[in-house]
DSSP file (Angstrom, degrees, kcal/mol; ACC not computed):
  #  RESIDUE AA STRUCTURE BP1 BP2  ACC     N-H-->O    O-->H-N    N-H-->O    O-->H-N    TCO  KAPPA ALPHA  PHI   PSI    X-CA   Y-CA   Z-CA
    1    1 A M              0   0    0      0, 0.0     2,-0.0     0, 0.0     0, 0.0   0.000 360.0 360.0 360.0 131.4  143.1   99.9  103.8
    2    2 A P        -     0   0    0      0, 0.0     2,-0.3     0, 0.0     0, 0.0  -0.335 360.0-152.7 -66.5 149.1  143.2  103.3  102.2
    3    3 A T        -     0   0    0     -2,-0.0     2,-0.4     2,-0.0     0, 0.0  -0.848   3.4-148.1-120.0 159.3  144.7  103.6   98.7
    4    4 A R        -     0   0    0     -2,-0.3     2,-0.5     2,-0.0     0, 0.0  -0.991   7.7-144.2-126.7 135.1  146.4  106.5   97.0
    5    5 A N        +     0   0    0     -2,-0.4     2,-0.3     2,-0.0    -2,-0.0  -0.863  26.7 177.5 -96.0 128.5  146.4  107.2   93.3
    6    6 A I        -     0   0    0     -2,-0.5     2,-0.6     2,-0.0    -2,-0.0  -0.934  25.7-135.8-129.4 154.8  149.7  108.7   92.0
    7    7 A N        -     0   0    0     -2,-0.3     2,-0.3     6,-0.0    -2,-0.0  -0.952  22.2-154.0-110.3 121.3  150.9  109.7   88.6
    8    8 A L        -     0   0    0     -2,-0.6     2,-0.1     1,-0.1    -2,-0.0  -0.624  21.4-109.3 -91.3 151.5  154.5  108.6   87.8
    9    9 A T     >  -     0   0    0     -2,-0.3     4,-2.7     1,-0.1     5,-0.2  -0.378  35.4-107.9 -67.9 159.8  156.7  110.3   85.4
   10   10 A D  H  > S+     0   0    0      1,-0.2     4,-2.4     2,-0.2     5,-0.2   0.881 120.8  53.6 -57.2 -38.1  157.4  108.4   82.2
   11   11 A R  H  > S+     0   0    0      2,-0.2     4,-1.9     1,-0.2    -1,-0.2   0.923 111.2  43.3 -65.4 -45.4  160.9  107.7   83.4
   12   12 A L  H  > S+     0   0    0      2,-0.2     4,-2.4     1,-0.2     5,-0.2   0.888 112.9  52.9 -68.5 -37.9  159.8  106.2   86.8
   13   13 A D  H  X S+     0   0    0     -4,-2.7     4,-2.5     1,-0.2    -2,-0.2   0.926 110.3  47.5 -61.9 -44.0  157.0  104.2   85.1
   14   14 A A  H  X S+     0   0    0     -4,-2.4     4,-2.4    -5,-0.2    -1,-0.2   0.877 110.6  53.2 -63.7 -37.7  159.5  102.7   82.7
   15   15 A F  H  X S+     0   0    0     -4,-1.9     4,-1.8     2,-0.2    -2,-0.2   0.923 111.3  44.8 -63.4 -45.1  161.9  101.9   85.6
   16   16 A I  H  X S+     0   0    0     -4,-2.4     4,-1.9     1,-0.2    -2,-0.2   0.917 113.6  50.1 -66.4 -43.2  159.1  100.0   87.5
   17   17 A E  H  X S+     0   0    0     -4,-2.5     4,-2.3     1,-0.2    -2,-0.2   0.891 108.8  51.9 -63.0 -39.3  158.0   98.2   84.4
   18   18 A S  H  X S+     0   0    0     -4,-2.4     4,-2.2     1,-0.2    -1,-0.2   0.880 108.3  52.2 -66.5 -35.4  161.5   97.1   83.5
   19   19 A G  H  X S+     0   0    0     -4,-1.8     4,-2.0     2,-0.2    -1,-0.2   0.883 109.0  49.7 -64.6 -38.5  161.9   95.7   87.1
   20   20 A M  H  X S+     0   0    0     -4,-1.9     4,-2.0     2,-0.2    -2,-0.2   0.899 110.5  50.0 -67.4 -40.2  158.7   93.7   86.7
   21   21 A R  H  X S+     0   0    0     -4,-2.3     4,-2.4     1,-0.2    -2,-0.2   0.896 108.8  53.2 -63.5 -38.9  159.9   92.3   83.4
   22   22 A L  H  X S+     0   0    0     -4,-2.2     4,-2.6     1,-0.2    -2,-0.2   0.904 107.6  50.5 -63.6 -41.1  163.2   91.4   85.0
   23   23 A E  H  X S+     0   0    0     -4,-2.0     4,-2.2     2,-0.2    -1,-0.2   0.901 110.9  48.7 -63.9 -40.0  161.4   89.5   87.8
   24   24 A R  H  X S+     0   0    0     -4,-2.0     4,-2.3     2,-0.2    -2,-0.2   0.890 111.3  50.7 -65.8 -38.1  159.4   87.6   85.2
   25   25 A L  H  X S+     0   0    0     -4,-2.4     4,-2.4     2,-0.2    -2,-0.2   0.916 110.2  49.3 -64.5 -43.3  162.5   86.8   83.2
   26   26 A R  H  X S+     0   0    0     -4,-2.6     4,-2.4     1,-0.2    -2,-0.2   0.908 110.9  50.1 -62.2 -41.6  164.2   85.5   86.4
   27   27 A A  H  X S+     0   0    0     -4,-2.2     4,-2.3     2,-0.2    -1,-0.2   0.904 111.2  48.7 -63.9 -41.1  161.2   83.3   87.2
   28   28 A A  H  X S+     0   0    0     -4,-2.3     4,-2.2     2,-0.2    -2,-0.2   0.895 111.2  50.0 -66.0 -39.5  161.2   81.9   83.7
   29   29 A A  H  X S+     0   0    0     -4,-2.4     4,-2.4     2,-0.2    -2,-0.2   0.909 111.0  49.1 -65.0 -41.3  164.9   81.1   83.9
   30   30 A E  H  X S+     0   0    0     -4,-2.4     4,-2.3     2,-0.2    -2,-0.2   0.903 109.9  51.6 -65.0 -40.2  164.5   79.4   87.2
   31   31 A E  H  X S+     0   0    0     -4,-2.3     4,-2.1     1,-0.2    -1,-0.2   0.908 110.8  48.6 -61.8 -42.0  161.6   77.3   85.9
   32   32 A G  H  X S+     0   0    0     -4,-2.2     4,-2.3     2,-0.2    -2,-0.2   0.895 110.2  50.6 -65.0 -40.7  163.8   76.3   82.9
   33   33 A E  H  X S+     0   0    0     -4,-2.4     4,-2.3     2,-0.2    -2,-0.2   0.898 110.4  49.8 -64.0 -40.3  166.7   75.4   85.2
   34   34 A E  H  X S+     0   0    0     -4,-2.3     4,-1.6     2,-0.2    -2,-0.2   0.907 110.3  49.7 -65.3 -41.3  164.4   73.2   87.4
   35   35 A A  H  <>S+     0   0    0     -4,-2.1     5,-2.9     1,-0.2     4,-0.5   0.904 109.9  52.1 -62.9 -40.8  163.0   71.5   84.3
   36   36 A Y  H ><5S+     0   0    0     -4,-2.3     3,-1.4     1,-0.2    -2,-0.2   0.923 107.6  51.3 -60.6 -45.3  166.6   70.8   83.1
   37   37 A R  H 3<5S+     0   0    0     -4,-2.3    -1,-0.2     1,-0.3    -2,-0.2   0.839 108.8  51.8 -61.7 -32.3  167.5   69.3   86.5
   38   38 A R  T 3<5S-     0   0    0     -4,-1.6    -1,-0.3    -5,-0.2    -2,-0.2   0.538 119.6-112.4 -80.9  -5.9  164.5   67.0   86.3
   39   39 A G  T < 5S+     0   0    0     -3,-1.4     2,-1.4    -4,-0.5    -3,-0.2   0.662  70.6 142.1  84.4  16.6  165.5   65.9   82.8
   40   40 A E      < +     0   0    0     -5,-2.9     2,-0.3    -6,-0.2    -1,-0.2  -0.617  38.7  96.9 -93.5  77.5  162.6   67.6   81.1
   41   41 A F        -     0   0    0     -2,-1.4     2,-0.4    -5,-0.1     0, 0.0  -0.973  66.1-121.4-154.5 164.9  164.4   68.8   77.9
   42   42 A A        -     0   0    0     -2,-0.3     2,-0.8     2,-0.0    -2,-0.0  -0.946  18.8-138.1-114.0 134.2  165.0   67.9   74.3
   43   43 A D        -     0   0    0     -2,-0.4     2,-0.5     0, 0.0    -2,-0.0  -0.823  29.5-173.0 -91.6 110.3  168.5   67.5   72.9
   44   44 A I        -     0   0    0     -2,-0.8     5,-0.1     2,-0.0    -2,-0.0  -0.897  22.7-125.5-113.7 130.9  168.4   69.2   69.5
   45   45 A E    >>  -     0   0    0     -2,-0.5     3,-1.7     1,-0.1     4,-0.6  -0.436  28.0-116.4 -68.4 145.5  171.2   69.1   67.0
   46   46 A P  G >4 S+     0   0    0      0, 0.0     3,-1.1     0, 0.0     4,-0.5   0.857 114.3  54.6 -53.5 -39.7  172.3   72.6   65.9
   47   47 A E  G 34 S+     0   0    0      1,-0.2     4,-0.3     2,-0.1     3,-0.1   0.691 109.8  48.1 -70.8 -15.8  171.3   72.0   62.3
   48   48 A A  G <> S+     0   0    0     -3,-1.7     4,-2.0     1,-0.1    -1,-0.2   0.460  86.9  91.0 -98.5  -3.2  167.7   71.1   63.4
   49   49 A L  H <X S+     0   0    0     -3,-1.1     4,-2.6    -4,-0.6     5,-0.2   0.911  82.4  51.7 -63.5 -45.8  167.3   74.1   65.7
   50   50 A A  H  > S+     0   0    0     -4,-0.5     4,-2.3     1,-0.2    -1,-0.2   0.914 112.7  45.1 -59.5 -44.8  165.7   76.5   63.2
   51   51 A S  H  > S+     0   0    0     -4,-0.3     4,-2.0     2,-0.2    -1,-0.2   0.864 111.4  53.9 -69.4 -34.1  163.1   74.0   62.1
   52   52 A H  H  X S+     0   0    0     -4,-2.0     4,-2.4     2,-0.2     5,-0.3   0.933 110.8  45.6 -62.9 -45.7  162.4   73.1   65.8
   53   53 A I  H  X S+     0   0    0     -4,-2.6     4,-3.1     1,-0.2     5,-0.3   0.908 111.0  53.5 -64.0 -41.9  161.8   76.8   66.7
   54   54 A A  H  < S+     0   0    0     -4,-2.3     4,-0.4    -5,-0.2    -1,-0.2   0.878 114.1  42.3 -60.4 -38.5  159.6   77.2   63.6
   55   55 A R  H  < S+     0   0    0     -4,-2.0     4,-0.3    -5,-0.1    -2,-0.2   0.879 130.6  22.5 -75.5 -38.7  157.4   74.2   64.6
   56   56 A H  H  X S+     0   0    0     -4,-2.4     4,-1.7    -5,-0.2    -2,-0.2   0.615 100.0  84.0-108.6 -15.2  157.2   75.0   68.3
   57   57 A G  H  X S+     0   0    0     -4,-3.1     4,-0.7    -5,-0.3    -3,-0.1   0.908  92.9  45.5 -60.1 -46.7  157.9   78.7   68.7
   58   58 A A  H >4 S+     0   0    0     -4,-0.4     3,-0.7    -5,-0.3     4,-0.3   0.891 113.6  49.1 -67.2 -39.4  154.4   80.0   68.0
   59   59 A T  H >4 S+     0   0    0     -4,-0.3     3,-1.1     1,-0.2    -1,-0.2   0.789 102.3  63.1 -72.3 -25.4  152.6   77.5   70.2
   60   60 A A  H 3< S+     0   0    0     -4,-1.7    -1,-0.2     1,-0.2    -2,-0.2   0.738  95.2  61.3 -70.1 -21.3  155.0   78.2   73.1
   61   61 A R  T <<        0   0    0     -3,-0.7    -1,-0.2    -4,-0.7    -2,-0.2   0.571 360.0 360.0 -81.7  -9.2  153.7   81.8   73.3
   62   62 A R    <         0   0    0     -3,-1.1    -1,-0.2    -4,-0.3    -2,-0.1   0.476 360.0 360.0 -75.4 360.0  150.1   80.8   74.1
């Protein structure tokens, strides 16, 4: 199939990229909702939330 190379304006490029980020965000939210429905979650008390994020936040980004 033939392809075409095009140059987008900065504004259109940002628009397309933001749409792609939105789709990834929606997919992540759906994955989280499905895990919640399956009971795959941790119930964390509000006062323990900061330390939980500090322990697990960096590893979750890998």
